[in-house]
C-alpha positions in Angstrom: -0.1 -0.1 0.0 2.5 2.5 0.9 4.5 1.6 -2.5 1.2 2.5 -4.0 0.9 5.6 -2.8 4.5 6.5 -3.5 3.8 5.6 -6.8 0.9 7.7 -7.2 2.5 11.1 -5.9 6.0 10.6 -8.4 3.2 10.2 -11.3 1.4 13.3 -9.8 4.5 15.6 -9.7 5.4 14.5 -13.2 2.3 14.9 -14.5 2.3 18.4 -12.8 5.8 19.4 -14.4 4.2 18.2 -18.1 1.2 20.5 -17.4 3.7 23.3 -16.6 6.1 22.9 -19.7 3.1 22.4 -21.7 1.3 25.7 -20.4 4.5 27.5 -21.5 4.1 25.8 -24.7 0.5 27.0 -25.0 1.3 30.3 -24.0 4.2 30.3 -26.9 1.8 29.1 -29.8 -0.9 31.5 -28.5 1.6 34.3 -29.2 2.7 32.9 -32.5 -1.1 32.8 -33.6 -1.6 36.5 -32.2 1.5 37.8 -34.0 0.4 36.3 -37.4 -2.9 38.2 -36.7 -0.9 41.4 -36.4 -1.8 41.7 -32.7 1.5 42.2 -31.8 0.9 43.9 -28.1 -1.0 40.8 -27.1 1.3 38.4 -28.6 4.2 40.1 -26.3 2.2 39.5 -23.2 1.9 35.9 -24.2 5.3 35.6 -25.1 6.4 37.1 -21.4 4.2 34.6 -19.8 5.6 31.7 -21.5 9.0 33.1 -20.5 7.7 33.2 -17.1 6.4 29.7 -17.0 9.8 28.2 -18.8 12.8 30.7 -19.2 14.9 28.1 -21.1 12.2 28.3 -24.4 14.8 30.6 -26.6 12.2 30.9 -29.3 9.9 32.7 -26.7 12.4 35.3 -26.0 13.5 35.7 -29.6 9.5 36.2 -30.6 9.0 38.7 -27.3 11.6 41.2 -28.9 10.9 40.7 -32.3 6.8 41.3 -31.5 7.8 43.9 -29.4 9.9 46.0 -31.7 6.9 45.2 -34.2 4.3 46.7 -31.8 6.4 49.6 -30.6 6.5 50.6 -34.6 3.4 50.4 -35.1 2.0 52.1 -31.9 4.3 55.4 -33.0 2.8 55.1 -36.5 -0.9 55.2 -34.9 0.3 58.2 -32.4 1.7 60.0 -35.2 -1.4 59.9 -37.1 -3.9 60.5 -34.1 -1.8 63.8 -33.5 -2.2 64.6 -36.9 -6.0 64.4 -36.8 -5.9 66.5 -33.5 -6.6 63.7 -31.3 -3.8 64.3 -28.6 -5.1 62.2 -26.0 -5.5 59.1 -27.6 -2.4 59.5 -29.1 -0.5 60.0 -25.8 -2.6 56.7 -25.0 -0.6 54.8 -27.5 2.6 56.2 -25.9 1.3 54.4 -22.3 1.1 51.2 -24.5 4.2 51.3 -25.6 5.8 52.2 -21.5 3.2 49.0 -20.4 4.9 46.9 -22.8 8.5 47.7 -22.4 8.1 47.3 -18.5 6.6 43.7 -19.1 9.6 43.0 -21.2 11.6 44.0 -18.8 10.0 41.9 -16.0 11.0 38.6 -17.6 14.7 39.7 -18.3 15.1 41.1 -21.6 15.2 44.5 -22.7 14.0 46.3 -25.6 14.8 50.1 -26.3 12.9 52.6 -27.8 14.1 54.7 -30.7 16.1 57.7 -30.4 13.9 60.7 -29.4 11.5 58.8 -27.7 11.4 60.6 -24.5 11.3 63.9 -25.7 8.3 62.9 -28.4 6.7 61.4 -25.3 6.8 64.2 -22.9 5.7 66.8 -25.6 2.8 64.7 -26.7 1.7 64.2 -23.1 1.8 67.9 -22.7 -0.4 68.4 -25.7 -2.8 65.8 -23.9 -2.8 67.5 -20.8 -3.3 71.2 -22.2 -6.0 69.9 -24.5 -8.1 68.3 -21.7 -7.8 71.3 -20.0 -9.1 73.6 -23.0 -12.0 71.2 -22.8 -12.7 71.7 -19.3 -12.9 75.3 -19.7 -15.2 75.0 -22.4 -17.8 73.2 -20.6 -17.5 76.0 -17.7 -18.3 78.4 -20.5 -21.6 76.2 -21.2 -22.5 75.6 -17.6 -21.9 71.8 -17.8 -20.4 71.9 -14.7 -19.7 67.9 -13.9 -18.2 67.4 -17.6 -15.7 70.1 -16.6 -14.7 68.9 -13.5 -14.4 65.4 -14.6 -11.6 66.8 -17.4 -10.0 68.8 -14.8 -9.5 65.6 -12.8 -8.1 63.7 -16.0 -5.8 66.2 -16.9 -3.8 65.7 -13.5 -4.6 61.7 -13.6 -3.0 60.6 -16.7 0.3 61.5 -18.7 2.7 62.4 -15.9 2.0 65.9 -15.5 4.4 68.5 -14.2 4.0 70.0 -10.9 2.7 73.1 -12.6 0.2 71.1 -14.8 -1.0 69.9 -11.5 -1.3 72.9 -9.8 -3.2 74.4 -12.9 -5.5 71.2 -12.8 -6.4 71.9 -8.9 -6.8 75.6 -9.5 -9.1 74.9 -12.5 -11.1 72.7 -10.7 -11.5 74.8 -7.2 -12.4 77.8 -9.1 -15.0 75.7 -11.1 -16.5 74.4 -7.9 -16.9 78.2 -6.4 -18.5 79.2 -9.5 -21.1 76.4 -9.7 -21.8 77.1 -6.1 -22.7 80.8 -6.6 -24.9 79.6 -9.5 -26.7 77.1 -7.3 -27.3 79.8 -4.9 -28.7 82.1 -7.5 -31.0 79.8 -8.3 -32.4 79.2 -5.2 -30.4 75.8 -4.0 -28.6 76.8 -0.8 -27.7 73.3 0.2 -26.1 72.6 -3.2 -24.1 75.6 -2.8 -23.2 74.7 0.5 -21.7 71.4 -0.6 -20.2 72.8 -3.8 -18.3 75.0 -1.4 -17.2 72.5 0.7 -16.0 70.5 -2.1 -13.7 73.4 -3.1 -11.9 73.3 0.0 -11.3 69.9 -0.1 -9.7 69.6 -3.5 -6.2 70.2 -2.0 -5.3 68.3 1.4 -4.4 71.8 2.6 -6.4 74.7 0.9 -5.1 78.2 0.0 -6.5 81.1 2.3 -8.3 82.7 -0.1 -10.0 79.8 -1.1 -11.1 78.8 2.4 -12.4 82.6 2.8 -14.6 82.6 -0.6 -15.9 79.1 0.4 -17.0 80.2 3.8 -18.4 83.3 2.0 -20.6 81.3 0.1 -21.8 78.7 2.9 -22.7 81.7 5.1 -24.8 83.3 2.6 -26.5 79.7 1.6 -27.1 79.4 5.6 -28.7 82.8 5.7 -30.9 81.8 2.6 -31.8 78.4 3.5 -31.9 77.9 7.4 -35.3 76.8 8.7 -36.4 76.8 12.4 -37.9 73.5 13.9 -39.5 73.5 17.2 -40.2 70.2 18.9 -43.5 69.7 21.2 -42.9 67.2 24.2 -43.2 63.6 23.0 -46.3 61.8 23.5 -46.9 57.8 23.7 -50.0 55.9 23.0 -52.1 54.3 25.8 -50.5 50.8 24.9 -47.0 52.0 24.8 -47.5 54.3 27.9 -49.2 51.2 30.0 -45.8 49.1 29.6 -43.3 51.4 29.6 -44.9 54.0 32.0 -44.7 57.6 31.5 -41.7 58.5 32.9 -39.9 56.8 29.8 -41.5 59.3 27.4 -40.6 62.2 29.9 -37.0 60.6 29.9 -36.9 60.3 26.4 -38.2 63.7 25.9 -35.5 65.0 28.2 -32.6 62.7 26.3 -33.8 64.3 23.0 -33.7 68.3 24.5 -30.6 68.0 26.2 -28.6 66.1 23.8 -29.6 65.2 19.9 -31.8 68.4 19.5 -28.8 70.6 20.6 -26.8 69.3 17.7 -28.5 70.2 14.6 -27.3 69.7 10.8 -26.4 72.8 8.6 -29.7 74.6 7.7 -31.5 73.5 10.8 -32.2 75.8 13.8 -34.3 74.6 16.7 -36.7 76.8 18.2 -36.6 77.8 22.1 -37.8 74.8 23.9 -38.8 76.6 27.2 -40.7 78.9 24.7 -42.5 76.0 22.6 -43.7 74.3 25.8 -44.9 77.4 27.6 -47.1 78.5 24.6 -48.3 74.8 24.1 -49.4 74.5 27.6 -51.3 77.7 27.2 -53.3 76.4 24.1 -53.9 72.8 25.2 -55.0 72.8 28.6 -55.5 69.2 28.6 -56.8 68.8 25.1 -54.5 66.2 23.2 -52.0 67.8 20.7 -52.9 68.3 17.1 -51.0 69.7 14.0 -53.4 72.7 14.1 -52.8 73.7 17.7 -49.0 73.1 17.1 -49.3 75.1 14.1 -50.7 77.7 15.9 -47.6 77.8 18.4 -45.3 77.6 15.9 -45.9 81.2 14.5 -45.8 82.3 18.4 -42.3 81.1 18.5 -41.4 81.8 15.0 -40.7 78.1 13.7 -41.0 76.9 10.3 -41.6 73.2 11.2 -42.4 71.4 14.3 -41.8 67.7 14.7 -44.6 65.5 16.7 -43.4 62.7 18.1 -45.6 59.7 19.6 -44.4 56.2 20.5 -47.2 54.6 18.6 -46.4 50.7 19.4 -44.5 48.3 21.6 -43.5 44.6 21.3 -41.5 42.9 24.0 -40.6 39.2 23.5 -38.7 36.2 25.4 -36.4 34.9 22.9 -34.0 31.3 23.6 -35.9 30.7 26.5 -34.4 27.9 28.7 -36.5 26.6 31.8 -34.6 24.4 34.4 -36.7 22.9 37.0 -35.7 22.7 40.7 -36.3 20.9 43.8 -36.8 22.9 47.3 -39.4 22.3 50.5 -42.1 24.9 51.3 -42.4 26.3 54.9 -45.8 25.2 56.4 -47.1 28.2 58.3 -49.1 25.7 60.7 -45.6 24.6 61.8 -46.2 20.8 59.9 -43.1 19.4 58.5 -42.1 21.2 54.7 -43.3 19.4 51.8 -41.3 18.8 49.0 -42.1 21.3 45.7 -40.7 22.4 42.5 -39.9 25.8 41.0 -38.0 26.9 37.8 -35.4 29.4 36.9 -36.3 31.0 33.7 -33.6 32.7 31.6 -33.4 33.8 28.2 -32.9 37.1 26.0 -35.3 39.9 26.6 -36.1 41.9 23.1 -37.9 45.4 23.0 -39.1 46.6 19.7 -40.5 50.5 20.1 -42.0 52.1 17.0 -42.3 56.1 16.9 -44.3 58.3 14.4 -42.9 61.7 13.4 -45.1 64.4 11.9 -43.8 67.4 10.6 -45.9 70.3 10.5 -45.9 73.4 9.2 -47.1 76.9 10.7 -51.0 76.5 9.1 -51.3 73.3 10.9 -50.7 71.1 7.5 -49.0 67.9 7.8 -46.3 68.1 5.5 -45.0 64.7 5.9 -45.2 61.7 8.3 -42.7 58.7 8.7 -42.1 55.8 11.1 -38.9 54.8 13.2 -37.7 52.1 15.3 -35.8 51.5 18.7 -34.4 47.9 19.1 -32.5 46.6 22.3 -32.4 43.5 24.2 -30.7 41.8 27.1 -30.5 38.8 28.8 -32.8 38.4 31.8 -32.9 35.4 34.6 -35.9 35.1 36.8 -37.6 32.6 39.0 -41.3 30.8 38.4 -43.2 29.3 41.2 -47.2 28.8 41.4 -47.9 30.2 44.6 -46.3 32.2 47.5 -42.6 32.3 46.4 -41.8 34.0 50.0 -42.4 30.3 51.6 -39.9 28.6 49.6 -36.6 27.3 51.1 -34.3 28.5 48.6 -30.5 28.4 48.2 -28.9 32.1 49.0 -27.6 32.1 44.9 -31.6 31.8 43.9 -33.2 34.3 46.5 -32.6 36.7 44.2 -34.7 35.0 41.2 -37.6 36.4 43.0 -36.3 39.8 44.0 -38.5 42.7 42.3 -35.6 45.2 42.1 -33.3 42.6 40.2 -35.8 42.2 37.9 -36.6 46.1 37.4 -32.5 46.5 36.9 -32.7 44.0 34.2 -35.1 45.6 32.2 -34.3 49.1 33.5 -30.7 48.2 31.2 -32.5 47.3 28.4 -34.9 50.1 28.3 -32.1 52.4 28.9 -30.7 51.4 25.5 -33.7 51.6 23.8 -34.4 54.9 24.8 -31.0 55.9 22.9 -32.0 53.9 20.2 -34.9 55.6 19.6 -33.6 59.1 20.3 -30.7 58.7 17.7 -33.7 57.6 15.1 -36.2 60.0 15.6 -33.4 62.9 15.7 -32.1 61.5 12.7 -34.9 61.1 10.8 -36.3 64.4 11.6 -33.2 66.3 10.4 -33.2 64.1 7.1 -36.9 65.0 6.8 -36.1 68.5 7.2 -33.2 68.7 5.2 -35.2 66.7 2.0 -37.0 70.1 1.8 -34.2 72.6 1.2 -32.9 72.3 -2.2 
């Protein structure tokens, strides 16, 4: 059996070696076929693969240099023809083809030198291709094709090994384009678009020049002045179902968390109305009447708001997951003094999962519902409790199990979960509200 395995291994190694040699011969044959069809560049790459697989293939090396020399001549003739047709970018790309091919030839230990004057011709054509792209970008700017112009300016410095001066010219052109584009967007009533373009202008360079920063800030300041809206927030309320389960304190704490944290960090173009004034005016109007878009809209006019975001905790779902139940034996104390009788109680543990949905209604100063959306908060955590059909205080429990029936421990378990739930809800409500408001600012 051992000899058979050894024989099989030898056969496998021999077969793999043969396949490797055959692969090199295959690459050589493919190169010959491509060269015969006039596909000289492709032939060069096949010959290079053959040499990599078997460096002893002299024919592959000879054909590699011959096909490379022909490919270079064809590419240079193509470049001259394209340049004469005023297509400098396409002509320069042919020089790039040559550069890649020469690098591939060198990678297998061979060398093919370009003709005299190659470097000078290459550099001159690269310069012309860059200038052509810059001129194309300038033309696009003149006709208001901003995105096209930006793409061309970026391309001008991405290819053809630009000089430091050419790189700077491309960066300057893109920066100027973005600032000019921002001004147009601002004039056309799209302040958020203008703000974003000004920000991009600052980011074109790793470190923007001072004049660019100042110009961008000026655009952004004017954009904020024209586009900022004021949002007022009535107190968070809850449906009876949610309030019955979580208690009224939950919505009060959520409202406080939003007011003290998330509503204090609005994005650009959003300013929050005074919370104290909002609640004072709202209390005066409500007087025990439930919140309604019409009443909230009247308060908006009093506090100078553009929109109000009414938040209601609408639904709650609490599920015990992955529940395990372990039965234990103990004795039950008899108040009459008789011998304690044996009983069973259970240890129940698993994961407690909360899901609470909140409806957010955006209202304008006329009391009209502008939009409505729903967000969710999810949280979960482990729980562990005791279960006994009777008075658990009469159970003779080991010390470690006494906490299973402790109401304070059970409350602490749910409190941790609800604290995380509250933060998840606050984030979802605030981000959803900001996004909804920003969608109305072009």
